[in-house]
C-alpha positions as CSV (number, residue, x, y, z in Angstrom):
1,M,7.2,-8.8,-19.9
2,T,5.9,-12.3,-20.8
3,S,2.6,-14.1,-19.0
4,A,5.6,-16.9,-17.6
5,D,7.3,-13.8,-16.0
6,L,4.5,-12.4,-14.2
7,H,3.1,-15.7,-13.2
8,S,6.4,-15.9,-11.4
9,R,6.3,-12.8,-10.1
10,V,2.9,-13.6,-8.5
11,N,4.2,-16.4,-7.2
12,E,7.0,-15.3,-5.4
13,G,4.7,-12.3,-4.6
14,Q,2.3,-15.0,-3.0
15,R,4.7,-16.5,-1.0
16,D,6.5,-12.9,0.7
17,L,2.3,-12.1,0.9
18,V,2.1,-15.1,3.3
19,S,5.0,-15.1,5.5
20,L,4.2,-11.2,6.2
21,V,0.9,-12.5,7.3
22,K,2.2,-15.0,9.4
23,E,4.2,-12.4,10.8
24,R,2.2,-9.5,11.3
25,S,-0.5,-12.3,13.2
26,R,1.9,-12.0,16.2
27,I,1.8,-8.4,16.3
28,R,-0.4,-7.6,19.5
29,R,-2.4,-3.9,17.8
30,N,-3.1,-3.1,21.5
31,V,0.1,-2.9,22.8
32,P,1.3,0.8,22.2
33,E,4.6,0.1,21.5
34,R,3.9,-2.2,19.3
35,D,1.1,-0.1,17.2
36,V,4.2,1.0,15.3
37,I,5.4,-2.0,14.0
38,A,1.8,-3.7,13.4
39,H,1.0,-0.5,11.4
40,A,4.3,-1.3,9.3
41,Y,3.2,-4.4,8.9
42,D,0.0,-3.6,7.2
43,L,1.9,-1.0,5.4
44,A,3.8,-4.3,3.7
45,I,1.2,-6.2,3.4
46,Y,-1.1,-3.8,1.6
47,A,2.2,-3.5,-1.0
48,A,2.9,-6.7,-1.5
49,N,-0.7,-7.8,-1.9
50,S,-0.5,-5.3,-4.9
51,R,2.5,-6.6,-6.4
52,V,0.3,-10.2,-6.4
53,E,-2.8,-8.7,-7.6
54,T,-1.1,-6.1,-10.3
55,C,0.9,-9.2,-11.4
56,A,-2.3,-11.2,-12.0
57,L,-5.2,-8.9,-13.6
58,I,-2.2,-8.1,-16.0
59,A,-1.1,-11.6,-16.7
60,A,-4.9,-12.1,-17.4
61,K,-5.2,-9.4,-19.8
62,I,-2.6,-11.2,-21.7
63,D,-4.0,-14.9,-21.1
64,T,-7.2,-13.8,-22.3
65,A,-6.7,-11.2,-24.9
66,G,-9.5,-9.1,-26.5
67,I,-11.2,-8.3,-23.4
68,D,-8.9,-6.0,-21.9
69,H,-11.7,-3.4,-20.9
70,V,-12.4,-6.6,-18.4
71,W,-9.5,-6.3,-16.8
72,N,-8.7,-2.9,-17.0
73,R,-11.7,-2.0,-15.1
74,Y,-10.3,-3.9,-11.8
75,L,-6.7,-2.5,-12.4
76,V,-8.6,1.0,-12.4
77,V,-10.3,0.1,-9.0
78,Y,-7.1,-1.1,-7.4
79,L,-5.2,2.0,-8.6
80,H,-7.7,4.7,-7.4
81,A,-8.1,2.9,-4.1
82,A,-4.2,2.8,-3.2
83,L,-3.5,6.2,-4.2
84,E,-5.9,6.9,-1.7
85,A,-5.3,4.4,0.8
86,Y,-1.4,3.7,1.1
87,P,-0.7,7.8,1.9
88,K,-3.1,6.7,5.4
89,L,-0.7,3.4,6.0
90,S,1.9,5.2,5.9
91,G,0.8,8.4,7.9
92,R,0.0,5.6,10.8
93,V,3.4,4.6,10.6
94,L,5.4,7.8,10.5
95,R,3.8,9.2,13.5
96,E,3.6,6.7,15.8
97,A,7.3,6.3,14.8
98,K,8.1,9.5,15.4
99,R,6.1,9.9,18.6
100,L,8.6,6.6,19.8
101,H,11.5,7.7,19.4
102,A,10.9,11.3,20.6
103,N,10.5,9.2,23.6
104,G,13.5,7.4,23.8
105,Q,13.0,4.9,21.6
106,T,16.1,4.7,19.9
107,A,15.7,1.2,18.1
108,I,13.5,3.1,15.4
109,N,15.5,5.0,12.8
110,V,13.1,7.9,12.1
111,E,15.4,9.4,9.6
112,R,16.0,6.2,7.3
113,L,12.2,6.0,7.9
114,N,11.9,9.4,6.6
115,E,14.2,9.1,3.6
116,A,11.8,6.0,2.2
117,H,9.0,7.7,2.8
118,R,10.6,10.9,0.6
119,T,11.8,8.3,-1.8
120,Y,8.0,6.8,-2.5
121,K,6.5,10.2,-2.8
122,V,9.4,11.7,-5.1
123,G,8.4,8.0,-7.2
124,V,4.9,8.0,-7.7
125,K,4.8,11.8,-7.8
126,R,4.3,11.8,-12.0
127,I,1.5,9.8,-11.5
128,Q,-0.3,11.6,-8.9
129,D,0.5,14.8,-11.3
130,D,-0.4,13.7,-14.4
131,R,-3.5,15.3,-14.3
132,A,-4.9,14.4,-17.2
133,F,-4.6,10.3,-16.4
134,I,-5.6,11.0,-12.7
135,S,-8.7,12.7,-14.1
136,M,-9.4,9.4,-16.6
137,L,-8.8,7.2,-13.7
138,H,-11.2,9.6,-11.5
139,R,-14.2,9.2,-14.2
140,V,-13.8,5.2,-15.3
141,R,-13.7,4.6,-11.6
142,N,-17.0,6.7,-10.8
143,N,-18.7,6.0,-13.8
144,V,-17.2,2.0,-15.0
145,S,-15.9,0.7,-12.8
146,A,-17.2,1.0,-9.3
147,H,-20.9,3.1,-9.7
148,H,-21.9,2.5,-13.6
149,L,-25.1,1.8,-12.8
150,S,-25.8,4.3,-9.6
151,S,-23.8,7.0,-11.4
152,P,-25.1,10.1,-12.9
153,V,-24.2,8.9,-16.2
154,G,-25.5,5.4,-15.3
155,L,-25.0,2.8,-18.2
156,D,-24.2,4.6,-20.5
157,G,-20.6,4.6,-18.5
158,L,-20.0,1.3,-18.8
159,I,-21.2,1.4,-22.6
160,G,-18.8,4.4,-23.4
161,W,-15.8,2.7,-21.7
162,I,-16.4,-0.8,-23.7
163,E,-16.4,1.2,-26.7
164,E,-13.3,3.1,-26.2
165,Q,-11.1,0.1,-25.3
166,V,-12.9,-2.5,-27.9
167,V,-13.9,-0.5,-30.6
168,R,-11.7,2.6,-31.4
169,G,-9.1,1.8,-28.5
170,S,-7.6,4.3,-26.0
171,D,-4.0,4.5,-24.5
172,F,-5.0,4.9,-21.1
173,A,-5.2,0.8,-21.0
174,D,-1.1,1.2,-22.4
175,E,-0.8,4.3,-19.1
176,L,-2.7,2.4,-16.7
177,V,-0.5,-0.6,-17.0
178,M,2.6,1.2,-16.7
179,N,1.8,3.5,-13.7
180,T,0.1,0.5,-11.8
181,L,3.2,-1.2,-12.0
182,K,4.9,1.5,-11.0
183,W,3.4,2.2,-8.4
184,S,3.4,-1.2,-6.9
185,M,6.8,-1.5,-7.0
186,H,7.9,2.3,-4.8
187,A,4.7,0.9,-2.5
188,T,7.0,-2.6,-1.9
189,H,10.2,-1.1,-1.5
190,F,8.2,1.9,1.1
191,G,7.0,-1.4,2.8
192,Q,10.3,-3.2,2.9
193,A,11.9,-0.1,4.1
194,S,10.1,0.7,6.3
195,L,10.0,-2.4,8.3
196,A,14.2,-2.4,8.3
197,A,14.1,1.2,9.7
198,L,12.4,-0.2,12.5
199,N,14.8,-2.5,13.8
200,V,12.1,-5.2,15.0
201,T,14.7,-8.1,16.0
202,E,16.5,-5.1,18.5
203,L,13.4,-3.7,19.8
204,P,12.8,-5.0,23.7
205,P,10.8,-7.7,24.6
206,I,7.6,-6.6,26.0
207,P,7.1,-6.6,30.0
208,P,4.5,-8.0,32.1
209,K,1.0,-6.1,31.3
210,A,1.3,-4.2,34.5
211,S,4.7,-3.3,34.1
212,Y,4.2,-2.6,30.3
213,D,1.4,-0.5,31.3
214,R,3.6,2.0,33.4
215,L,6.7,1.7,31.2
216,V,4.3,3.5,28.4
217,A,2.8,5.9,31.2
218,E,6.6,7.1,32.3
219,L,8.0,7.3,28.5
220,D,4.5,9.3,27.7
221,G,5.3,11.8,30.5
222,R,1.7,10.6,32.2
223,V,3.7,10.1,35.5
224,E,6.7,10.7,37.5
225,H,9.5,8.2,37.9
226,E,9.9,7.6,41.8
227,P,13.2,8.9,43.1
228,C,15.8,6.8,43.1
């Protein structure tokens, strides 16, 4: 993959990201039945942003050869955060979609959503099951990237990292780039699939607030339907 390829991906990804953010801004998070859409947009936006940031960082590595230890530190921070954050974001979508589907919202294709989630989990399993890589990721994040002055090892962590990357060389950088790109790809596919499974365009329009509150209460079983 060349620098030009990466810059092209960054530009394309940025256009997708801006489009998603504009669409997300129209979703009211305080409307219960629209929470799932807001959460799905959050999922897709996080993934789209990861594509932009990942490709930009890797392009910077290529464009400014010789200081990989700088860009690799940021890749570590990003991948470490993504592996922790994305399951939380996806959990919100899955839980809310299941609740709405159980209460009669048939426009949501829960099985398709669950299948997309299973595909994502299978795709990133090899990263998460690589104990040596995950251990190194945690070590670098905690002692080098995020807390190199406040960690127990102090500045020695940063010094050791620079020595590993610049003086001796390390295979970790190659694994880091490969796994970050792999995670970004699977996360992007899952984000797109989640929006598709919700069938956003088929969901009914939001009624006036008073009518809407009663509808939600009825769907959730908090009040009984009036007799016909």
